[in-house]
MARFI-978099 format. One record per residue (C-alpha): residue number from 0; residue in three letters; chain; x, y, z. Coordinates in pm, whole numbers. Example, Ala and Ser with C-alpha at 12.3 -4.5 7.8 and 13.67 -1.06 7.14 Angstrom:
REM MARFI-978099
R   n res chain      u      v      w
R   0 ALA     A   1230   -450    780
R   1 SER     A   1367   -106    714
REM end
This chain:
REM MARFI-978099
R   n res chain      u      v      w
R   0 GLY     A   -846    955   1290
R   1 ARG     A  -1010    623   1248
R   2 HIS     A  -1134    695    895
R   3 PHE     A  -1012    355    776
R   4 VAL     A  -1285    161    960
R   5 ARG     A  -1576    288    753
R   6 TYR     A  -1624    -36    563
R   7 THR     A  -1969   -182    520
R   8 PHE     A  -2002   -554    487
R   9 THR     A  -2295   -726    321
R  10 GLY     A  -2296  -1099    351
R  11 GLY     A  -1930  -1192    324
R  12 ALA     A  -1845   -927     69
R  13 VAL     A  -1695   -583    115
R  14 GLN     A  -1764   -280   -101
R  15 PRO     A  -1569   -242   -427
R  16 PHE     A  -1199   -184   -367
R  17 ARG     A  -1205    165   -522
R  18 LYS     A  -1421    280   -230
R  19 LEU     A  -1170    165     33
R  20 LEU     A   -994    472    172
R  21 VAL     A   -675    275    226
R  22 TRP     A   -680    161   -138
R  23 GLN     A   -732    523   -252
R  24 LYS     A   -437    639    -40
R  25 ALA     A   -213    354   -159
R  26 HIS     A   -310    424   -521
R  27 GLN     A   -213    792   -483
R  28 VAL     A    122    684   -334
R  29 THR     A    175    445   -626
R  30 LEU     A    101    716   -884
R  31 ARG     A    341    954   -706
R  32 LEU     A    613    689   -701
R  33 TYR     A    574    617  -1073
R  34 LYS     A    644    988  -1135
R  35 GLU     A    926    996   -880
R  36 THR     A   1102    694  -1031
R  37 ALA     A   1070    826  -1389
R  38 ASP     A   1381   1035  -1318
R  39 PHE     A   1585    749  -1172
R  40 PRO     A   1910    661  -1352
R  41 SER     A   1849    441  -1657
R  42 ASP     A   2073    169  -1512
R  43 GLU     A   1819    132  -1229
R  44 ARG     A   1532     61  -1469
R  45 TYR     A   1534   -310  -1383
R  46 GLY     A   1656   -254  -1028
R  47 LEU     A   1515      1   -786
R  48 THR     A   1275    162  -1034
R  49 SER     A   1111   -174  -1098
R  50 GLN     A   1120   -280   -731
R  51 ILE     A    963     42   -603
R  52 ARG     A    689     37   -864
R  53 ARG     A    617   -332   -814
R  54 SER     A    595   -317   -435
R  55 ALA     A    376     -3   -442
R  56 ALA     A    137   -149   -699
R  57 SER     A    131   -476   -504
R  58 ILE     A    -28   -300   -206
R  59 CYS     A   -320   -189   -426
R  60 ALA     A   -345   -518   -613
R  61 ASN     A   -364   -723   -293
R  62 LEU     A   -638   -497   -153
R  63 ALA     A   -831   -533   -479
R  64 GLU     A   -792   -911   -472
R  65 GLY     A   -886   -926   -104
R  66 CYS     A  -1208   -736   -175
R  67 GLY     A  -1309  -1014   -411
R  68 ARG     A  -1285  -1279   -141
R  69 GLN     A  -1587  -1422     34
R  70 THR     A  -1479  -1398    397
R  71 ARG     A  -1330  -1129    616
R  72 ARG     A  -1053  -1369    713
R  73 ASP     A   -959  -1420    347
R  74 PHE     A   -962  -1045    291
R  75 ALA     A   -743   -996    600
R  76 ARG     A   -488  -1243    458
R  77 PHE     A   -449  -1023    147
R  78 ALA     A   -430   -711    366
R  79 TYR     A   -141   -876    555
R  80 ILE     A     34   -937    222
R  81 ALA     A    -22   -568    139
R  82 VAL     A    150   -476    468
R  83 GLY     A    448   -687    360
R  84 SER     A    462   -504     26
R  85 ALA     A    446   -169    209
R  86 SER     A    737   -272    433
R  87 GLU     A    934   -380    125
R  88 LEU     A    855    -44    -34
R  89 GLU     A    982    137    277
R  90 TYR     A   1315    -42    243
R  91 HIS     A   1350     28   -131
R  92 LEU     A   1286    398    -69
R  93 LEU     A   1547    403    209
R  94 LEU     A   1798    227    -16
R  95 ALA     A   1734    469   -303
R  96 THR     A   1787    757    -60
R  97 ASP     A   2107    614     87
R  98 LEU     A   2237    566   -268
R  99 GLY     A   2166    934   -339
R 100 ILE     A   1893    867   -595
R 101 ILE     A   1614   1022   -386
R 102 GLU     A   1677   1346   -197
R 103 ARG     A   1634   1328    182
R 104 ASP     A   1344   1575    193
R 105 ARG     A   1160   1382    -81
R 106 TYR     A   1226   1058    106
R 107 SER     A   1078   1203    423
R 108 LEU     A    749   1285    247
R 109 LEU     A    731    953     63
R 110 GLU     A    813    751    373
R 111 LYS     A    547    934    573
R 112 SER     A    287    839    310
R 113 VAL     A    389    472    317
R 114 VAL     A    376    466    698
R 115 GLU     A     25    616    683
R 116 VAL     A    -84    340    442
R 117 LYS     A     59     79    682
R 118 ARG     A   -131    237    971
R 119 MET     A   -453    227    767
R 120 LEU     A   -389   -136    670
R 121 ALA     A   -342   -227   1037
R 122 GLY     A   -678    -68   1113
R 123 LEU     A   -845   -254    827
R 124 ILE     A   -700   -585    945
R 125 ARG     A   -818   -516   1300
R 126 LYS     A  -1166   -437   1169
R 127 LEU     A  -1178   -747    950
R 128 MET     A  -1067   -976   1231
R 129 THR     A  -1292   -837   1505
R 130 ASP     A  -1611   -713   1335
R 131 ASP     A  -1853  -1003   1317
R 132 ARG     A  -2160   -801   1225
REM end
């Protein structure tokens, strides 16, 4: 569905980031990935563990920062950065799977969640760039 377009704008500002459905979804993915990576090999602590956690959290952080901006265009710029972090996260998950650190069935579920976040981000960006109410 198009549940990601339910944002209400007042002046130039958007509602607090915690109310954004895409932020909520990305935050849940981030929490899940923190748990998932807790069991990664200790020699990956500064490698894939760190990269996966950083890129996941970056999606949420950029949405939060974008919400604090005055214009829709500024917010959209941070949403684009969040898309980049989500794409980076997709790659790190694939790499961890190809290295045998994440099981294929787990990867499938995680990847589906990240793709859903990217879809929601695309909808948010579309809304921000076209809604001039």
